[in-house]
C-alpha positions as CSV (number, residue, x, y, z in Angstrom):
1,M,11.6,-18.9,16.6
2,T,14.7,-21.0,15.6
3,V,14.4,-20.5,11.7
4,P,14.3,-24.4,10.4
5,H,16.3,-24.8,7.7
6,A,18.8,-22.3,8.7
7,D,21.5,-25.1,9.1
8,V,21.1,-26.8,5.5
9,A,21.4,-23.5,3.3
10,R,23.2,-20.2,3.8
11,V,19.8,-18.6,2.1
12,V,16.4,-19.7,2.8
13,V,13.3,-18.6,0.9
14,F,10.1,-19.4,2.5
15,T,7.3,-19.4,0.0
16,R,3.9,-21.0,-0.9
17,A,2.5,-22.1,-4.1
18,G,0.5,-19.7,-6.2
19,C,2.6,-16.8,-4.9
20,H,4.0,-14.9,-7.8
21,L,6.4,-12.7,-5.6
22,C,7.9,-16.1,-4.4
23,E,8.5,-17.3,-8.0
24,V,10.4,-13.9,-8.5
25,A,12.3,-14.3,-5.2
26,E,13.6,-17.5,-6.1
27,Q,14.7,-16.5,-9.5
28,A,16.7,-13.3,-8.0
29,V,18.2,-15.5,-5.4
30,A,18.9,-18.3,-7.6
31,A,20.9,-15.7,-10.3
32,V,23.0,-14.2,-7.2
33,V,24.1,-17.2,-5.3
34,A,24.8,-18.5,-9.1
35,E,27.5,-15.3,-8.8
36,T,28.2,-15.9,-5.2
37,G,28.8,-19.9,-4.9
38,D,26.6,-19.9,-1.8
39,D,23.9,-22.4,-1.6
40,W,20.1,-21.8,-0.9
41,Q,16.7,-23.7,-0.3
42,A,13.1,-22.9,-0.8
43,V,10.5,-23.9,1.8
44,D,6.9,-23.9,1.7
45,V,5.2,-22.8,4.6
46,D,2.3,-24.3,3.9
47,G,4.2,-27.5,5.1
48,E,4.7,-26.2,8.5
49,P,2.3,-24.9,11.0
50,E,4.9,-22.8,13.0
51,L,5.9,-20.9,9.5
52,V,2.5,-20.5,8.5
53,R,1.9,-18.6,11.8
54,A,5.1,-17.0,11.8
55,F,5.2,-16.3,7.7
56,S,2.1,-16.2,5.9
57,E,1.4,-12.8,5.2
58,Q,4.9,-12.0,4.1
59,V,6.0,-14.8,1.8
60,P,8.4,-14.7,0.3
61,V,10.8,-14.1,3.5
62,I,14.5,-14.3,2.8
63,F,17.1,-15.3,5.2
64,V,20.8,-15.6,4.9
65,D,22.7,-17.1,7.9
66,G,19.6,-17.8,9.9
67,R,18.7,-14.1,10.2
68,Q,16.0,-12.5,8.6
69,H,17.2,-10.4,5.3
70,D,14.2,-9.2,3.2
71,F,10.5,-10.0,2.8
72,W,8.2,-9.8,-0.6
73,R,10.9,-8.5,-2.7
74,V,14.5,-9.5,-3.3
75,D,17.2,-7.0,-3.9
76,P,20.1,-8.2,-5.6
77,V,22.4,-5.5,-4.8
78,R,22.0,-5.7,-1.1
79,L,21.5,-9.7,-1.2
80,R,25.0,-9.8,-2.6
81,A,26.7,-7.5,0.0
82,A,24.9,-9.7,2.9
83,L,26.7,-12.8,1.2
84,S,30.0,-11.2,1.0
85,G,29.9,-10.1,4.6
């Protein structure tokens, strides 16, 4: 599967409405990219059937440079390392 939105931002967080872990992940990603200067985007999986099929049980799912980096939780140290490499 080609990852939608990977060409728009370096970090993409696939989320869904009402997901507490998604809110926490978005805050963590926002804090890290504020330090690194990278861009990021949140994408609601419920808006795209292909994303629902791929990620509905794993949200939030975090992609860096078009590759899956994490799901459910964001480790800020690990994310910083991925963005510096």
